[in-house]
Structures are given as C-alpha cells and as structure tokens.
Backbone and ligand atoms as CSV (ligand in chain L), in Angstrom:
chain,resi,resn,atom,element,x,y,z
A,1,MET,N,N,63.314,-58.481,5.560
A,1,MET,CA,C,62.588,-57.239,5.841
A,1,MET,C,C,63.427,-56.222,6.632
A,2,TYR,N,N,64.226,-56.753,7.605
A,2,TYR,CA,C,65.063,-55.879,8.442
A,2,TYR,C,C,66.543,-56.110,8.126
A,3,GLU,N,N,66.844,-56.634,6.951
A,3,GLU,CA,C,68.208,-57.068,6.629
A,3,GLU,C,C,69.242,-55.965,6.840
A,4,GLN,N,N,68.900,-54.747,6.381
A,4,GLN,CA,C,69.852,-53.636,6.521
A,4,GLN,C,C,70.116,-53.313,7.997
A,5,ASP,N,N,69.025,-53.313,8.780
A,5,ASP,CA,C,69.160,-53.053,10.221
A,5,ASP,C,C,70.014,-54.129,10.880
A,6,ILE,N,N,69.762,-55.383,10.515
A,6,ILE,CA,C,70.496,-56.494,11.127
A,6,ILE,C,C,71.982,-56.378,10.788
A,7,GLN,N,N,72.288,-56.011,9.543
A,7,GLN,CA,C,73.693,-55.881,9.123
A,7,GLN,C,C,74.390,-54.739,9.856
A,8,SER,N,N,73.676,-53.670,10.151
A,8,SER,CA,C,74.342,-52.513,10.767
A,8,SER,C,C,74.210,-52.479,12.294
A,9,ASN,N,N,73.656,-53.526,12.871
A,9,ASN,CA,C,73.508,-53.587,14.333
A,9,ASN,C,C,74.844,-53.990,14.952
A,10,GLU,N,N,75.511,-53.020,15.599
A,10,GLU,CA,C,76.867,-53.264,16.106
A,10,GLU,C,C,76.893,-53.864,17.505
A,11,THR,N,N,75.723,-54.104,18.094
A,11,THR,CA,C,75.692,-54.657,19.450
A,11,THR,C,C,75.861,-56.180,19.414
A,12,ILE,N,N,76.013,-56.744,20.594
A,12,ILE,CA,C,76.118,-58.208,20.709
A,12,ILE,C,C,74.850,-58.881,20.171
A,13,PHE,N,N,73.724,-58.184,20.295
A,13,PHE,CA,C,72.482,-58.771,19.779
A,13,PHE,C,C,72.465,-58.743,18.245
A,14,GLY,N,N,73.183,-57.792,17.656
A,14,GLY,CA,C,73.356,-57.798,16.203
A,14,GLY,C,C,74.094,-59.053,15.774
A,15,LYS,N,N,75.121,-59.402,16.536
A,15,LYS,CA,C,75.893,-60.624,16.225
A,15,LYS,C,C,74.990,-61.848,16.333
A,16,ILE,N,N,74.126,-61.851,17.330
A,16,ILE,CA,C,73.191,-62.983,17.495
A,16,ILE,C,C,72.217,-63.011,16.314
A,17,LEU,N,N,71.684,-61.840,15.943
A,17,LEU,CA,C,70.739,-61.788,14.819
A,17,LEU,C,C,71.388,-62.259,13.519
A,18,ARG,N,N,72.678,-61.984,13.367
A,18,ARG,CA,C,73.386,-62.394,12.138
A,18,ARG,C,C,73.884,-63.835,12.218
A,19,GLY,N,N,73.707,-64.471,13.391
A,19,GLY,CA,C,74.178,-65.851,13.555
A,19,GLY,C,C,75.678,-65.933,13.744
A,20,GLU,N,N,76.328,-64.795,14.053
A,20,GLU,CA,C,77.785,-64.810,14.249
A,20,GLU,C,C,78.159,-65.406,15.596
A,21,ILE,N,N,77.266,-65.247,16.575
A,21,ILE,CA,C,77.437,-65.969,17.839
A,21,ILE,C,C,76.126,-66.697,18.127
A,22,PRO,N,N,76.236,-67.848,18.776
A,22,PRO,CA,C,75.028,-68.662,18.973
A,22,PRO,C,C,74.144,-68.122,20.089
A,23,CYS,N,N,72.901,-68.505,20.064
A,23,CYS,CA,C,72.008,-68.230,21.188
A,23,CYS,C,C,71.128,-69.454,21.390
A,24,ASN,N,N,70.590,-69.529,22.579
A,24,ASN,CA,C,69.652,-70.606,22.900
A,24,ASN,C,C,68.251,-70.065,22.608
A,25,LYS,N,N,67.799,-70.308,21.383
A,25,LYS,CA,C,66.584,-69.662,20.878
A,25,LYS,C,C,65.306,-70.198,21.538
A,26,VAL,N,N,64.414,-69.269,21.841
A,26,VAL,CA,C,63.103,-69.628,22.398
A,26,VAL,C,C,62.020,-69.473,21.333
A,27,TYR,N,N,62.127,-68.425,20.551
A,27,TYR,CA,C,61.077,-68.110,19.567
A,27,TYR,C,C,61.661,-67.178,18.506
A,28,GLU,N,N,61.203,-67.337,17.275
A,28,GLU,CA,C,61.597,-66.400,16.216
A,28,GLU,C,C,60.492,-66.292,15.186
A,29,ASP,N,N,60.248,-65.087,14.731
A,29,ASP,CA,C,59.425,-64.896,13.534
A,29,ASP,C,C,60.083,-63.791,12.712
A,30,GLU,N,N,59.413,-63.287,11.706
A,30,GLU,CA,C,60.096,-62.329,10.819
A,30,GLU,C,C,60.380,-60.989,11.488
A,31,HIS,N,N,59.733,-60.716,12.627
A,31,HIS,CA,C,59.888,-59.415,13.285
A,31,HIS,C,C,60.737,-59.435,14.560
A,32,ILE,N,N,60.717,-60.554,15.259
A,32,ILE,CA,C,61.356,-60.596,16.589
A,32,ILE,C,C,62.116,-61.894,16.805
A,33,LEU,N,N,63.012,-61.858,17.799
A,33,LEU,CA,C,63.761,-63.050,18.212
A,33,LEU,C,C,63.774,-63.083,19.740
A,34,ALA,N,N,63.586,-64.268,20.302
A,34,ALA,CA,C,63.685,-64.437,21.757
A,34,ALA,C,C,64.659,-65.564,22.053
A,35,PHE,N,N,65.475,-65.367,23.078
A,35,PHE,CA,C,66.482,-66.366,23.438
A,35,PHE,C,C,66.761,-66.269,24.932
A,36,HIS,N,N,67.340,-67.332,25.486
A,36,HIS,CA,C,67.663,-67.350,26.911
A,36,HIS,C,C,68.863,-66.438,27.185
A,37,ASP,N,N,68.786,-65.699,28.297
A,37,ASP,CA,C,69.890,-64.821,28.701
A,37,ASP,C,C,71.101,-65.682,29.079
A,38,ILE,N,N,72.283,-65.211,28.681
A,38,ILE,CA,C,73.511,-65.978,28.939
A,38,ILE,C,C,73.862,-66.003,30.430
A,39,SER,N,N,73.359,-65.032,31.164
A,39,SER,CA,C,73.674,-64.926,32.583
A,39,SER,C,C,72.364,-64.753,33.363
A,40,PRO,N,N,71.612,-65.842,33.531
A,40,PRO,CA,C,70.242,-65.712,34.039
A,40,PRO,C,C,70.159,-65.144,35.459
A,41,ALA,N,N,69.228,-64.211,35.632
A,41,ALA,CA,C,68.993,-63.597,36.936
A,41,ALA,C,C,67.808,-64.250,37.642
A,42,ALA,N,N,67.218,-65.255,37.044
A,42,ALA,CA,C,66.121,-66.023,37.648
A,42,ALA,C,C,66.127,-67.391,36.974
A,43,LYS,N,N,65.324,-68.305,37.523
A,43,LYS,CA,C,65.300,-69.669,36.944
A,43,LYS,C,C,64.984,-69.612,35.455
A,44,VAL,N,N,64.041,-68.746,35.093
A,44,VAL,CA,C,63.781,-68.491,33.672
A,44,VAL,C,C,64.166,-67.043,33.398
A,45,HIS,N,N,65.018,-66.836,32.416
A,45,HIS,CA,C,65.413,-65.481,32.039
A,45,HIS,C,C,65.614,-65.467,30.520
A,46,ALA,N,N,64.619,-64.933,29.836
A,46,ALA,CA,C,64.698,-64.840,28.378
A,46,ALA,C,C,64.734,-63.367,27.970
A,47,LEU,N,N,65.219,-63.134,26.788
A,47,LEU,CA,C,65.266,-61.784,26.217
A,47,LEU,C,C,64.488,-61.791,24.910
A,48,VAL,N,N,63.727,-60.746,24.685
A,48,VAL,CA,C,62.993,-60.613,23.423
A,48,VAL,C,C,63.466,-59.338,22.749
A,49,ILE,N,N,63.851,-59.446,21.480
A,49,ILE,CA,C,64.343,-58.267,20.746
A,49,ILE,C,C,63.619,-58.142,19.409
A,50,PRO,N,N,63.447,-56.901,18.957
A,50,PRO,CA,C,62.957,-56.715,17.594
A,50,PRO,C,C,64.129,-56.859,16.626
A,51,LYS,N,N,63.853,-57.225,15.390
A,51,LYS,CA,C,64.923,-57.294,14.394
A,51,LYS,C,C,65.274,-55.902,13.868
A,52,LYS,N,N,64.345,-54.986,14.008
A,52,LYS,CA,C,64.624,-53.596,13.619
A,52,LYS,C,C,65.616,-52.992,14.617
A,53,LEU,N,N,66.494,-52.144,14.117
A,53,LEU,CA,C,67.493,-51.497,14.952
A,53,LEU,C,C,66.865,-50.352,15.742
A,54,ILE,N,N,66.687,-50.576,17.053
A,54,ILE,CA,C,66.160,-49.546,17.966
A,54,ILE,C,C,67.019,-49.642,19.220
A,55,SER,N,N,67.666,-48.538,19.611
A,55,SER,CA,C,68.645,-48.614,20.694
A,55,SER,C,C,68.015,-48.878,22.055
A,56,SER,N,N,66.909,-48.220,22.320
A,56,SER,CA,C,66.221,-48.402,23.600
A,56,SER,C,C,64.796,-47.903,23.421
A,57,VAL,N,N,64.007,-48.020,24.463
A,57,VAL,CA,C,62.632,-47.505,24.421
A,57,VAL,C,C,62.629,-46.015,24.045
A,58,ASN,N,N,63.669,-45.301,24.447
A,58,ASN,CA,C,63.748,-43.864,24.142
A,58,ASN,C,C,63.787,-43.579,22.648
A,59,GLU,N,N,64.301,-44.501,21.884
A,59,GLU,CA,C,64.449,-44.274,20.438
A,59,GLU,C,C,63.281,-44.845,19.641
A,60,ALA,N,N,62.322,-45.478,20.302
A,60,ALA,CA,C,61.154,-46.015,19.582
A,60,ALA,C,C,60.275,-44.847,19.140
A,61,SER,N,N,59.640,-45.013,17.971
A,61,SER,CA,C,58.802,-43.939,17.441
A,61,SER,C,C,57.444,-44.489,17.028
A,62,GLU,N,N,56.601,-43.589,16.554
A,62,GLU,CA,C,55.269,-43.983,16.071
A,62,GLU,C,C,55.390,-45.069,14.991
A,63,ASP,N,N,56.477,-45.020,14.213
A,63,ASP,CA,C,56.688,-46.019,13.154
A,63,ASP,C,C,56.807,-47.437,13.724
A,64,ASP,N,N,57.118,-47.519,15.013
A,64,ASP,CA,C,57.380,-48.821,15.632
A,64,ASP,C,C,56.166,-49.392,16.362
A,65,LEU,N,N,55.033,-48.697,16.257
A,65,LEU,CA,C,53.844,-49.121,17.014
A,65,LEU,C,C,53.467,-50.571,16.717
A,66,THR,N,N,53.394,-50.914,15.439
A,66,THR,CA,C,52.954,-52.268,15.072
A,66,THR,C,C,53.983,-53.302,15.514
A,67,LEU,N,N,55.256,-52.998,15.255
A,67,LEU,CA,C,56.326,-53.928,15.625
A,67,LEU,C,C,56.354,-54.159,17.137
A,68,LEU,N,N,56.340,-53.081,17.908
A,68,LEU,CA,C,56.444,-53.246,19.360
A,68,LEU,C,C,55.142,-53.792,19.955
A,69,GLY,N,N,54.026,-53.512,19.312
A,69,GLY,CA,C,52.760,-54.134,19.719
A,69,GLY,C,C,52.807,-55.635,19.483
A,70,HIS,N,N,53.366,-56.011,18.346
A,70,HIS,CA,C,53.528,-57.438,18.035
A,70,HIS,C,C,54.421,-58.099,19.079
A,71,LEU,N,N,55.559,-57.448,19.365
A,71,LEU,CA,C,56.488,-58.003,20.363
A,71,LEU,C,C,55.763,-58.204,21.696
A,72,GLN,N,N,55.054,-57.177,22.115
A,72,GLN,CA,C,54.385,-57.268,23.421
A,72,GLN,C,C,53.343,-58.385,23.453
A,73,THR,N,N,52.575,-58.522,22.387
A,73,THR,CA,C,51.509,-59.528,22.419
A,73,THR,C,C,52.066,-60.953,22.281
A,74,LYS,N,N,53.313,-61.082,21.860
A,74,LYS,CA,C,53.952,-62.404,21.781
A,74,LYS,C,C,54.553,-62.818,23.123
A,75,ILE,N,N,54.679,-61.886,24.063
A,75,ILE,CA,C,55.374,-62.182,25.321
A,75,ILE,C,C,54.743,-63.360,26.083
A,76,PRO,N,N,53.422,-63.460,26.216
A,76,PRO,CA,C,52.882,-64.620,26.951
A,76,PRO,C,C,53.307,-65.965,26.338
A,77,GLU,N,N,53.277,-66.051,25.026
A,77,GLU,CA,C,53.685,-67.295,24.348
A,77,GLU,C,C,55.172,-67.564,24.585
A,78,ILE,N,N,55.977,-66.516,24.472
A,78,ILE,CA,C,57.424,-66.674,24.667
A,78,ILE,C,C,57.728,-67.058,26.113
A,79,ALA,N,N,57.033,-66.420,27.057
A,79,ALA,CA,C,57.249,-66.730,28.478
A,79,ALA,C,C,56.944,-68.205,28.737
A,80,LYS,N,N,55.867,-68.693,28.152
A,80,LYS,CA,C,55.491,-70.103,28.339
A,80,LYS,C,C,56.537,-71.024,27.707
A,81,LEU,N,N,56.956,-70.696,26.488
A,81,LEU,CA,C,57.973,-71.505,25.806
A,81,LEU,C,C,59.280,-71.521,26.602
A,82,ALA,N,N,59.593,-70.394,27.254
A,82,ALA,CA,C,60.855,-70.290,28.001
A,82,ALA,C,C,60.802,-71.057,29.317
A,83,GLY,N,N,59.594,-71.354,29.800
A,83,GLY,CA,C,59.485,-72.146,31.031
A,83,GLY,C,C,58.716,-71.477,32.153
A,84,CYS,N,N,58.143,-70.302,31.901
A,84,CYS,CA,C,57.306,-69.669,32.927
A,84,CYS,C,C,55.975,-70.413,32.989
A,85,ASP,N,N,55.348,-70.387,34.155
A,85,ASP,CA,C,54.088,-71.101,34.305
A,85,ASP,C,C,52.973,-70.144,34.716
A,86,LYS,N,N,51.851,-70.720,35.145
A,86,LYS,CA,C,50.660,-69.921,35.458
A,86,LYS,C,C,50.887,-68.976,36.641
A,87,HIS,N,N,51.973,-69.175,37.370
A,87,HIS,CA,C,52.228,-68.319,38.521
A,87,HIS,C,C,52.808,-66.963,38.132
A,88,GLY,N,N,53.133,-66.807,36.848
A,88,GLY,CA,C,53.489,-65.479,36.364
A,88,GLY,C,C,54.975,-65.242,36.159
A,89,TYR,N,N,55.270,-64.026,35.785
A,89,TYR,CA,C,56.635,-63.653,35.420
A,89,TYR,C,C,56.714,-62.126,35.413
A,90,ARG,N,N,57.902,-61.612,35.233
A,90,ARG,CA,C,58.111,-60.158,35.196
A,90,ARG,C,C,58.732,-59.783,33.852
A,91,VAL,N,N,58.311,-58.636,33.302
A,91,VAL,CA,C,58.882,-58.124,32.050
A,91,VAL,C,C,59.533,-56.782,32.357
A,92,ILE,N,N,60.804,-56.657,31.980
A,92,ILE,CA,C,61.566,-55.435,32.274
A,92,ILE,C,C,62.305,-54.995,31.023
A,93,THR,N,N,62.355,-53.691,30.796
A,93,THR,CA,C,63.297,-53.172,29.806
A,93,THR,C,C,64.102,-52.049,30.455
A,94,ASN,N,N,65.407,-52.168,30.412
A,94,ASN,CA,C,66.274,-51.138,30.989
A,94,ASN,C,C,66.530,-50.054,29.952
A,95,VAL,N,N,66.501,-48.798,30.408
A,95,VAL,CA,C,66.720,-47.657,29.508
A,95,VAL,C,C,67.830,-46.794,30.093
A,96,GLY,N,N,69.000,-46.825,29.437
A,96,GLY,CA,C,70.089,-45.937,29.819
A,96,GLY,C,C,70.864,-46.387,31.045
A,97,PRO,N,N,71.905,-45.614,31.378
A,97,PRO,CA,C,72.851,-46.019,32.422
A,97,PRO,C,C,72.238,-46.128,33.822
A,98,ASN,N,N,71.282,-45.282,34.173
A,98,ASN,CA,C,70.708,-45.381,35.519
A,98,ASN,C,C,70.013,-46.718,35.732
A,99,ALA,N,N,69.495,-47.273,34.652
A,99,ALA,CA,C,68.808,-48.567,34.753
A,99,ALA,C,C,69.769,-49.727,34.530
A,100,GLY,N,N,71.024,-49.408,34.172
A,100,GLY,CA,C,72.008,-50.475,33.940
A,100,GLY,C,C,71.922,-51.095,32.563
A,101,GLN,N,N,71.377,-50.362,31.593
A,101,GLN,CA,C,71.333,-50.921,30.233
A,101,GLN,C,C,72.756,-51.132,29.721
A,102,GLU,N,N,73.032,-52.366,29.316
A,102,GLU,CA,C,74.382,-52.707,28.832
A,102,GLU,C,C,74.409,-52.892,27.327
A,103,VAL,N,N,73.317,-53.376,26.787
A,103,VAL,CA,C,73.266,-53.644,25.350
A,103,VAL,C,C,72.290,-52.653,24.726
A,104,PHE,N,N,72.824,-51.830,23.817
A,104,PHE,CA,C,72.004,-50.745,23.271
A,104,PHE,C,C,71.286,-51.161,21.992
A,105,HIS,N,N,70.577,-52.267,22.140
A,105,HIS,CA,C,69.536,-52.673,21.186
A,105,HIS,C,C,68.351,-53.068,22.063
A,106,VAL,N,N,67.221,-52.419,21.855
A,106,VAL,CA,C,66.115,-52.580,22.809
A,106,VAL,C,C,65.788,-54.058,23.032
A,107,HIS,N,N,65.589,-54.414,24.296
A,107,HIS,CA,C,65.270,-55.803,24.638
A,107,HIS,C,C,64.419,-55.826,25.892
A,108,TYR,N,N,63.589,-56.844,25.954
A,108,TYR,CA,C,62.682,-57.021,27.082
A,108,TYR,C,C,63.091,-58.293,27.806
A,109,HIS,N,N,63.404,-58.148,29.082
A,109,HIS,CA,C,63.736,-59.312,29.902
A,109,HIS,C,C,62.437,-59.965,30.367
A,110,ILE,N,N,62.362,-61.269,30.260
A,110,ILE,CA,C,61.264,-62.040,30.853
A,110,ILE,C,C,61.880,-62.875,31.967
A,111,LEU,N,N,61.445,-62.597,33.189
A,111,LEU,CA,C,62.013,-63.276,34.358
A,111,LEU,C,C,60.919,-64.065,35.058
A,112,GLY,N,N,61.183,-65.308,35.382
A,112,GLY,CA,C,60.157,-66.106,36.056
A,112,GLY,C,C,60.680,-67.478,36.418
A,113,GLY,N,N,59.740,-68.411,36.522
A,113,GLY,CA,C,60.112,-69.774,36.899
A,113,GLY,C,C,60.271,-69.944,38.392
A,114,GLU,N,N,60.093,-68.865,39.135
A,114,GLU,CA,C,60.204,-68.890,40.593
A,114,GLU,C,C,59.582,-67.606,41.132
A,115,LYS,N,N,59.403,-67.538,42.450
A,115,LYS,CA,C,58.894,-66.319,43.086
A,115,LYS,C,C,60.012,-65.273,43.057
A,116,LEU,N,N,59.720,-64.116,42.479
A,116,LEU,CA,C,60.727,-63.067,42.342
A,116,LEU,C,C,60.650,-62.101,43.523
A,117,SER,N,N,61.780,-61.463,43.838
A,117,SER,CA,C,61.762,-60.471,44.919
A,117,SER,C,C,61.066,-59.209,44.435
A,118,GLY,N,N,60.722,-58.332,45.367
A,118,GLY,CA,C,60.022,-57.100,45.028
A,118,GLY,C,C,60.903,-56.150,44.245
A,119,LEU,N,N,60.284,-55.212,43.576
A,119,LEU,CA,C,61.033,-54.227,42.791
A,119,LEU,C,C,61.553,-53.091,43.661
A,120,ASN,N,N,60.921,-52.865,44.814
A,120,ASN,CA,C,61.307,-51.753,45.674
A,120,ASN,C,C,62.676,-52.027,46.305
A,121,PRO,N,N,63.695,-51.197,45.995
A,121,PRO,CA,C,65.041,-51.465,46.498
A,121,PRO,C,C,65.126,-51.364,48.020
A,122,MET,N,N,64.104,-50.756,48.674
A,122,MET,CA,C,64.115,-50.651,50.123
A,122,MET,C,C,63.639,-51.941,50.797
A,123,LEU,N,N,63.051,-52.842,50.002
A,123,LEU,CA,C,62.512,-54.084,50.588
A,123,LEU,C,C,63.633,-55.078,50.858
L,1,5GP,P1,P,70.697,-54.964,29.885
L,1,5GP,O1,O,71.549,-54.807,31.087
L,1,5GP,O2,O,71.242,-54.227,28.688
L,1,5GP,O3,O,69.252,-54.643,30.154
L,1,5GP,O4,O,70.689,-56.512,29.571
L,1,5GP,C1,C,71.573,-57.126,28.693
L,1,5GP,C2,C,71.420,-58.617,28.915
L,1,5GP,O5,O,72.036,-59.290,27.846
L,1,5GP,C3,C,72.082,-59.106,30.204
L,1,5GP,O6,O,71.103,-59.743,31.025
L,1,5GP,C4,C,73.148,-60.079,29.709
L,1,5GP,O7,O,73.314,-61.203,30.543
L,1,5GP,C5,C,72.636,-60.466,28.341
L,1,5GP,N1,N,73.674,-60.829,27.399
L,1,5GP,C6,C,74.828,-60.150,27.149
L,1,5GP,N2,N,75.555,-60.785,26.213
L,1,5GP,C7,C,74.834,-61.884,25.853
L,1,5GP,C8,C,75.078,-62.938,24.908
L,1,5GP,O8,O,76.091,-62.986,24.217
L,1,5GP,N3,N,74.124,-63.902,24.822
L,1,5GP,C9,C,72.982,-63.877,25.564
L,1,5GP,N4,N,72.109,-64.872,25.381
L,1,5GP,N5,N,72.727,-62.899,26.468
L,1,5GP,C10,C,73.647,-61.914,26.613
C-alpha cells in the first residue's frame, strides 16, 4: 500500500522499513511500524512510525487523518507490548531543529517503564 513511499524514504527509518537495517520490532501492521529506540532515554523507549512518507507533524495533512488516527489509537497496545505498565508513559513527537528532531520521518516516542522527570526545563 505504501510501497512507493517506503522505497523513496531516504531516512534511517526508510532503511528500517525496507529491512536494510534491523530493528527490534514491537508491533507492525499494514499502516505502521513500532520498534525499540536504539539509544533509549528511559527504561522503555519505543518509536512508532507510519509507513507513509511524512517528514514531521508539520507535513501531515487532512489526507493523513485516518492513518494518524490509527497510529494514535494503537499507542496503548504498543506501549504495553514495549513494556510500559499501568503507571503510564509519555508520548512525544519532535518537530524541527528547536525540538531536536534528527530523523525527518514523523515518529512518536513512547517513554516509560519508570517514573519520568517533568517536562518543564526549569524543574
Ligand atoms: P528524534 O530526535 O528525531 O525525535 O528521534 C530520533 C530517534 O531515533 C532517536 O531517539 C534515536 O535514538 C533513534 N534512532 C536513530 N537511529 C536509529 C536506528 O538505526 N535504530 C533505532 N531503533 N533507533 C534509531
């Protein structure tokens, strides 16, 4: 369904989608892929990506409503599969350089498995 997008995805996540580099997979269906982050920032750190080529939240459009809605509603299942428990987790997506986005294929970080620090940088 997203074959053309997957072939033209020049990011590291494109390589993962094409199976050119391995990932520690958490979940996959025809629309999305989730895998453990290679450099975890918490005890549980998974990434969820759509198979459609979208650089960041800024590039998402009305056409992506169903896909991104699907991704979002799968997050609880993926978080549980990745190792998060009833105590919760955090979902983050970085957009652009101010947020430190390094990979320009939209992805949602799921962080958990432990008590996380606050988001306020002054804390
Ligand atoms: P960003 O900073 O763009 O929001 O997050 C990119 C994330 O991708 C980082 O947390 C980084 O550790 C992760 N990452 C980068 N390269 C790879 C890789 O080859 N495999 C996996 N599993 N994660 C990666």
